[in-house]
C-alpha positions as CSV (number, residue, x, y, z in Angstrom):
1,M,59.3,82.5,180.2
2,R,59.4,79.4,182.3
3,L,56.3,77.4,181.7
4,T,55.1,74.6,184.0
5,I,51.9,72.6,183.9
6,V,50.8,71.4,187.3
7,D,47.9,69.3,188.7
8,G,46.5,70.9,191.8
9,D,44.6,73.9,193.1
10,L,45.1,77.3,191.6
11,L,44.7,78.9,195.0
12,D,47.6,76.9,196.4
13,Q,50.2,78.2,193.9
14,D,53.1,80.2,195.1
15,V,52.9,83.0,192.5
16,D,52.5,86.8,192.4
17,V,49.1,86.7,190.7
18,I,46.4,84.3,189.7
19,V,44.0,84.4,186.8
20,N,40.3,84.0,187.4
21,A,38.3,82.7,184.4
22,W,35.4,85.1,184.6
23,N,32.5,86.2,182.4
24,R,31.7,89.4,180.6
25,N,30.6,91.0,183.9
26,I,27.2,91.8,182.6
27,I,25.2,89.9,185.2
28,P,25.8,91.2,188.8
29,W,28.3,88.9,190.6
30,W,26.0,88.5,193.5
31,L,23.3,86.8,191.3
32,L,25.7,84.1,190.1
33,L,26.1,80.8,191.8
34,P,29.7,80.4,193.0
35,Q,31.4,77.6,191.0
36,G,34.9,76.7,189.8
37,V,37.7,79.1,190.3
38,S,35.4,82.0,191.1
39,G,33.6,79.9,193.8
40,A,36.9,78.9,195.4
41,I,38.0,82.6,195.4
42,K,34.8,83.6,197.1
43,R,35.0,80.9,199.7
44,R,38.7,81.4,200.5
45,G,39.4,85.0,199.5
46,G,36.2,86.7,200.4
47,L,33.9,89.0,198.4
48,E,36.0,92.1,198.0
49,P,37.5,91.1,194.6
50,F,34.0,90.6,193.3
51,R,32.8,93.9,194.7
52,E,35.6,95.6,192.9
53,L,34.7,93.7,189.7
54,G,31.1,94.8,190.0
55,R,32.2,98.5,190.0
56,M,34.1,97.9,186.7
57,G,31.1,97.4,184.4
58,S,31.1,95.0,181.4
59,I,34.4,93.5,180.1
60,L,35.0,92.8,176.5
61,L,35.4,89.2,175.5
62,G,39.0,88.1,176.1
63,K,40.0,91.2,178.0
64,A,41.7,91.2,181.5
65,V,41.1,93.4,184.5
66,E,42.7,93.3,188.0
67,T,41.4,93.5,191.5
68,S,42.8,93.0,194.9
69,A,43.3,89.4,196.1
70,G,41.0,89.8,199.1
71,K,42.1,87.4,201.9
72,L,44.3,85.4,199.5
73,P,48.1,85.7,199.6
74,F,48.5,87.0,196.1
75,K,49.4,90.6,195.0
76,A,46.3,90.7,192.8
77,I,43.8,88.6,190.9
78,I,43.6,89.1,187.1
79,H,40.1,88.3,185.9
80,V,39.6,87.4,182.2
81,A,36.4,87.4,180.3
82,G,36.9,83.9,178.9
83,I,33.3,83.1,178.2
84,N,30.7,84.8,176.0
85,L,27.2,85.8,176.9
86,L,26.0,82.3,176.2
87,W,28.5,81.0,178.8
88,R,30.7,79.3,176.1
89,S,34.4,79.7,175.5
90,S,36.0,79.8,172.0
91,E,39.5,79.6,170.7
92,R,39.5,83.4,170.3
93,S,38.2,84.0,173.9
94,I,40.8,81.6,175.3
95,R,43.8,83.0,173.3
96,D,42.8,86.6,173.9
97,S,42.4,86.0,177.7
98,V,45.8,84.4,177.9
99,R,47.5,87.1,176.0
100,N,45.8,90.0,177.9
101,A,46.4,88.4,181.3
102,L,50.1,88.1,180.6
103,A,50.2,91.7,179.2
104,L,48.5,93.0,182.4
105,A,50.9,90.9,184.6
106,T,53.9,92.3,182.7
107,K,52.5,95.9,183.0
108,R,52.1,95.3,186.8
109,G,55.7,94.0,187.1
110,D,54.7,90.6,188.2
111,H,57.3,87.8,188.0
112,S,55.0,84.7,188.3
113,I,51.4,84.0,187.3
114,A,49.1,80.9,187.5
115,L,46.3,80.3,185.1
116,P,43.5,77.8,185.2
117,L,42.2,76.0,182.1
118,I,40.3,79.1,180.9
119,G,37.0,78.1,179.4
120,A,37.1,74.4,180.3
121,G,34.7,74.6,183.3
122,S,31.6,76.7,182.9
123,G,32.7,77.5,179.3
124,G,32.3,73.9,178.2
125,G,35.6,73.6,176.5
126,N,37.4,70.2,176.3
127,P,40.2,70.4,179.0
128,E,42.9,68.8,176.7
129,R,42.0,71.2,173.8
130,V,41.9,74.2,176.1
131,Q,45.3,73.3,177.6
132,N,46.8,73.0,174.1
133,L,45.4,76.4,173.1
134,I,46.8,78.0,176.2
135,V,50.2,76.5,175.8
136,D,50.3,77.4,172.1
137,E,49.3,81.0,172.9
138,L,51.8,81.2,175.7
139,S,54.5,80.2,173.2
140,R,53.6,83.4,171.2
141,C,53.8,85.7,174.3
142,E,56.6,87.5,176.0
143,F,56.8,87.2,179.8
144,D,59.9,87.5,181.9
145,G,59.0,85.1,184.6
146,E,57.2,81.9,185.6
147,V,53.9,80.9,184.1
148,R,52.0,77.9,185.6
149,V,49.0,76.4,183.9
150,V,47.0,74.6,186.7
151,R,44.8,71.6,185.9
152,Y,42.5,71.4,188.8
153,R,42.8,68.3,190.9
154,P,41.3,68.0,194.4
155,K,43.8,67.5,197.2
156,R,44.4,63.9,198.2
157,T,46.0,63.0,201.5
158,G,49.6,61.8,201.0
159,A,49.7,62.5,197.3
160,T,52.2,64.7,195.6
161,P,51.2,66.9,192.6
162,N,52.2,65.9,189.2
163,S,54.3,68.5,187.4
164,T,55.4,68.8,183.8
165,A,57.9,71.5,182.8
166,R,57.9,72.7,179.2
């Protein structure tokens, strides 16, 4: 596995698939206010991935499912149930989400994947702690390809993204 931590926008990564930090899929997607990664996907990729998600029913905490990428340039979107019914993340939900997302990408034959800081946004997790949990869990996983952990930073004109290889 080639692991890189980058500052930037998840949707701007040149990878096969991206991970969307999602919820348990109990509340219909069309009732939720678009925010974070999901909001960006809805704005730039359209509603089709969320329509597909809606047909899947509830998702167990930490599990991963795939949908099309809508209008985005990826092969698919892997959605992970990274927050519980109280909209909070936990060490278990983050670790399980990472492990299951990589397992699904491996099964699909993907060679590159980008993950956000699962559970750090709506899930209320401390971004530094979440990043450390993700990196630690990735060190325990097998994946034959590139993994990018993306720390969201808005685009700034003339700035170059910070990148840290591990």
